[in-house]
C-alpha positions, 0 to 999 in steps of 0.5 A: 499499499505504501507503494500505491500512495507514493505512486498517487502523490507522484501523479498528483505532483505531475498534474500540478507541474505539467506544462503544455507547449505555448507555441503551437498551443491553438492546435495541441490544446485546443484542437483547432486547425484553421482552414480556408473554404473555397475561392471567392470572387474579389469584386473590389481588387479582382481575382479572388480571396480565400474566406475561412472554411466554415467551422474552422474556429470550433475547439475539438480537444478539452471542449468540457472546459474551454471558453472561446468566441469568434467574430470573424468578418469574412469578405474583400477588402480595398487594398489601396484605401480601405477607409474609403471602401463602401461596405455595401460592396463587400461579399460578406459570405456565410456566418460573418460578424461585424465588419472591422472599422479598418478592414481585414488586417484589423480584425480580431478573429477568435479568442480561446481561454483554458486552465491546467493546474499550473496555468492559464492559457490564452490564444488570440487569432487575428490579422493585425501584425506583430510588434511593433505593429502596423504603419497606416498610410493616411492623408496626414502622414504614416503613424504606427498602429501598435499591437495590443497588450493582454487585458485581464479582468478577475474582478479586483478593480472597479470597473472601467468605462467600458465596463472592464476591470484592468486587473492584470495586464501582459506587456505584449507590445513593448511601445512607448506611451506618450507624454503628450495627449493625444498623439500615438504611441512610439515604437519599442521595437518588434521584441515580444514583451513577456512580463506580467503586470498588476495594472490599475485602470489608469494605466491603460491607455489608447495606442493611437491618438484618441482622436484618430482611433476608432471610438469603441466603447471605451476600450483600452489597448495598452500599458507602458511599465516605463510611463512616468505614471505607471502605477502598476507592479511587475509579477513575472515573465510569461510565455508569448509567442505572436507567430504567422499561421501557415495554411500551406501552399502560400494561400492567405485568409482574405488576402492578408496574413493571420497571426495567432498569439499564444499566452501561457501565464503561470497561476503562481503568479497571481492570486489563488484561483478556485474552481468557478471564478470568473476571468475576462480577457480583452486584446484589441490593436492600438487603433481599436479598430474592430472595437465598434458596434455592439460586439465592441472588443472581442471580450471573453468571459470564461471560468476557472475549471481546475483547482490549484495545484495546492488544493489538488495536493492537500486533497490527494493527502486527504484521500491518503489520510482516509484511506489510512483512517479506515485501515486502521479502524478495520485493524482496531 
């Protein structure tokens, strides 16, 4: 029986420390393989475009615990001047979500969440460029639109203007917050940030000039730990991957690259999370495009499904103790 106790404890410990791989988390953990449907005629630019295949975002693994939301927009967009395009001319296709304000390059396609005994797992599928972001050709210049940071709501702060509590953040884009109000953030380089921070609502801001960014519902997009007014604190590094998705054959969805952001956060960096606790997530590019309208940002509400590792070990030890007590009772 001593051997059985050791095996059970070892199994519980392994469950507590098992770490999935950050890269390819979309396929390995969530069981999602993105695919493209048949070619559609591009009535704006000529030629063809390929929308996502129907049902391609649906998870096939850990379906009893995964939380996810999808709001992809299927269609064509004007390569030369997307802001001048008439939405009525777009071939929306089947299963379309709302039209992104900046069209395909600014589309946030989907967000996934799950938790293990040791980690929180987050995946964002988007068409927006990785850090440092995307330079946008506008009439008044070529401003940099930074990619967003991941915002985490654990019901700690008071709700912000958009109802979201910006309790924690992963600093994915290392942009520099402007000291002059109503101006664009500046580049922090192409390095992908790995830091998790405890943040206040006021630490977050809109990465682009708020007068130019889409109004949305008041969502914030970025925070800068090096900003003079930053009131948060660094908690530790997490695993972040921001990579282009390969459909094979050189194909692209709606003639623009698709990117997958994968974030793996050790639970040890956060307050204790119990089964049933609520969590909300937000990610949007710095111009807040694809955040207007009733759907706002792809804002995912999920819940914790797996107890903390310490709880699992205590439960295992408790079960062992019960077995010991029962054997003592039988022998008495």
